[in-house]
C-alpha positions in Angstrom: 94.9 98.6 37.1 98.4 97.2 36.2 100.7 99.5 34.2 101.8 98.8 30.6 105.1 97.6 32.0 103.5 95.0 34.2 105.8 91.9 33.9 102.9 89.5 34.0 101.2 91.2 31.0 104.5 91.2 29.1 104.9 87.5 29.9 101.5 86.7 28.5 102.2 88.6 25.3 105.5 86.7 24.9 103.7 83.3 25.4 101.1 84.3 22.7 103.9 85.3 20.2 105.7 82.0 20.8 102.6 80.0 20.3 101.9 81.8 17.0 105.4 81.1 15.8 105.3 77.5 16.8 101.9 77.0 15.1 103.1 78.6 11.9 106.1 76.3 11.9 104.1 73.2 12.5 101.7 74.1 9.6 104.6 74.6 7.3 106.2 71.3 8.3 102.9 69.5 7.8 102.5 70.9 4.3 106.0 69.9 3.4 105.4 66.4 4.7 102.2 66.0 2.8 104.0 66.9 -0.5 106.7 64.2 0.1 106.8 61.5 -2.6 106.8 57.9 -2.0 110.0 56.3 -0.7 111.3 55.5 -4.2 111.1 59.1 -5.4 113.6 61.9 -4.8 112.9 64.5 -2.1 111.8 67.8 -3.7 113.6 71.0 -2.9 110.5 72.2 -0.9 111.3 69.8 2.0 114.6 71.4 3.0 113.0 74.8 2.9 110.3 73.7 5.2 112.9 72.3 7.6 114.8 75.5 7.5 111.7 77.4 8.4 111.0 75.0 11.4 114.6 75.5 12.5 114.1 79.3 12.4 111.0 78.9 14.5 112.9 76.9 17.1 115.6 79.5 17.3 113.0 82.2 17.8 111.4 80.2 20.6 114.8 79.7 22.2 115.6 83.4 22.0 112.2 84.4 23.6 112.0 81.7 26.3 114.9 82.9 28.4 113.4 86.4 28.6 110.1 85.0 30.0 111.7 82.6 32.4 112.7 85.2 35.0 109.1 86.5 34.9 107.7 83.1 35.7 110.3 82.5 38.3 109.5 85.8 40.0 105.8 85.0 39.9 106.3 81.5 41.5 108.8 82.7 44.1 107.3 82.1 47.6 106.9 85.1 49.8 109.7 85.6 52.3 109.0 84.3 55.7 108.6 87.1 58.3 111.7 87.6 60.4 111.5 86.0 63.7 111.6 88.4 66.6 114.8 88.1 68.7 114.1 86.3 72.0 113.6 88.7 74.8 116.6 89.0 77.1 115.9 88.3 80.7 115.9 91.4 82.9 119.0 91.6 84.9 118.5 90.7 88.5 118.3 93.6 90.9 121.2 93.8 93.3 120.4 93.3 96.9 120.2 96.6 98.7 123.3 97.4 100.6 123.1 97.0 104.3 123.3 100.3 106.1 126.7 100.7 107.7 126.8 101.1 111.5 127.8 104.4 112.9 130.1 104.8 115.9 129.8 107.8 118.1 131.3 109.0 121.3 129.1 109.4 124.4 129.9 110.4 128.0 128.5 107.2 129.7 126.3 104.2 129.1 124.8 101.6 131.4 121.5 100.1 132.6 119.3 100.4 135.7 115.8 100.2 137.0 113.5 103.2 136.4 110.3 104.3 138.1 108.2 107.4 137.3 106.9 110.6 138.8 105.0 113.8 137.9 105.8 116.7 140.3 103.4 119.5 139.5 103.7 121.1 143.0 100.1 120.3 143.7 100.9 117.8 146.4 98.5 115.2 144.8 101.3 112.8 144.2 103.3 113.5 147.3 105.5 116.2 145.8 107.0 119.0 147.9 107.1 121.7 145.3 108.6 122.5 141.9 111.5 120.4 140.5 114.9 121.2 141.9 116.0 122.7 138.5 113.3 125.4 138.8 111.8 124.2 135.5 108.1 123.3 135.4 107.3 119.6 135.3 107.3 118.5 131.7 107.7 115.5 129.4 111.3 114.5 129.0 112.3 115.6 132.5 113.8 112.9 134.8 115.0 112.9 138.4 118.4 111.5 139.3 119.9 110.9 142.7 123.5 111.8 141.7 123.9 113.2 138.1 124.3 117.0 137.7 121.2 118.9 136.8 120.7 119.5 133.1 122.6 116.4 132.2 121.2 115.1 128.8 120.8 111.7 127.4 118.3 109.0 126.5 116.9 105.7 127.7 116.0 102.6 125.7 113.2 100.2 126.6 112.3 97.3 124.4 113.6 99.1 121.3 111.9 102.4 122.2 114.1 105.4 122.7 113.2 108.5 124.8 115.3 111.5 125.3 115.7 113.2 128.7 117.3 115.9 130.8 117.9 115.9 134.5 115.5 118.4 136.1 114.9 117.1 139.6 116.4 115.0 142.4 115.2 111.4 143.2 114.3 108.7 143.7 115.0 109.0 147.4 114.8 105.8 149.4 114.2 103.6 146.3 117.6 104.6 144.9 119.2 102.6 147.7 117.5 99.5 146.2 118.8 100.2 142.7 116.1 102.4 141.2 118.3 105.1 139.8 116.1 107.0 137.4 112.6 108.6 137.8 111.1 109.1 134.4 108.3 111.5 133.9 104.9 109.8 133.9 104.1 110.7 130.3 107.3 109.2 128.9 106.8 106.1 131.1 103.3 105.7 129.7 104.7 105.9 126.1 107.4 103.3 126.8 105.1 100.8 128.5 102.0 101.2 126.2 99.9 102.9 128.9 98.2 106.3 129.2 98.9 109.2 131.5 96.1 109.9 134.0 96.0 113.7 134.5 93.7 113.3 137.6 95.9 110.8 139.5 99.2 111.8 137.8 99.8 108.1 137.3 99.9 105.7 134.4 96.9 103.5 133.4 96.6 100.6 131.0 100.1 99.2 131.1 99.4 96.2 133.2 100.3 97.9 136.5 104.0 98.3 135.6 105.7 100.8 137.9 109.3 99.8 137.4 111.1 98.8 134.2 114.7 97.8 133.2 116.2 100.4 130.9 119.5 101.2 129.2 120.7 104.7 129.5 123.2 106.8 127.5 124.6 110.2 128.7 125.4 112.5 125.8 126.2 115.7 127.8 127.0 116.4 131.4 125.4 119.3 133.3 127.7 122.0 134.6 126.5 122.0 138.3 127.3 119.7 141.2 126.7 116.0 140.8 128.5 112.8 140.0 129.6 112.4 136.3 129.6 108.6 136.4 127.3 105.7 137.1 124.5 106.8 139.5 124.7 106.2 143.2 122.0 106.4 145.9 120.6 109.8 146.9 121.8 109.1 150.5 125.4 109.2 149.3 125.1 113.0 148.9 126.9 112.9 145.5 124.3 115.2 144.1 125.7 118.1 146.2 129.4 117.7 145.3 131.3 118.7 142.2 133.0 115.8 140.4 136.7 116.3 139.6 137.1 112.8 138.1 134.3 112.2 135.5 134.0 109.0 133.7 136.0 108.6 130.5 133.9 108.9 127.3 133.0 105.7 125.5 132.1 104.7 122.0 128.8 103.1 121.0 127.5 101.8 117.8 124.1 103.1 116.6 121.9 102.7 113.6 122.2 105.4 110.9 
């Protein structure tokens, strides 16, 4: 229910009061006109009085009307349009990820050669003649070298695959004279070529019959014993039994972080 101060109710009351005053004025004016004499008679004193009353009514209407005007204007004022939402700002573009910086490191030697494989478990099944020359049991990660010192460490890379090694035996023998300078263990060879190690034959199956592969090698640490600390040479050269007093100079390589 609207309160007693409702502007619409006040406006209605004002309009009713104005209408009453106007009506009263008109009635008084009509009475005065009806009492007028003909044109050739004098105007009685009642006529000016009626005119004065009409003028007073007009003044009252003029005094009341301005007060009601704001009420009508407020009632007719259209509702404010809702504020438009600010356009969404486009999300900032993501910066392209920074390319990893290449890392340079120092190694003892790098090169490439042909590699074969072996698995010397001293059983004689694969033509071995006993335990590896280092005295360590045959294991994954052990290689045979015709000239590097025993316990030299490094890794080979084949088609993007990397495999660490340490020198634990001597070999290949005769094949090293034909450029086969590394004998990888059979399990590592299987991993690099996509084959499987056969524990019965000590060979590698399922790699398409590959027995020799081209690899890159990196030496990270030389062994302390006899052997050539440089690019490998055939077993027949006897370098495996001599201490090297002039090792290769370390080199720098670039690797991924």
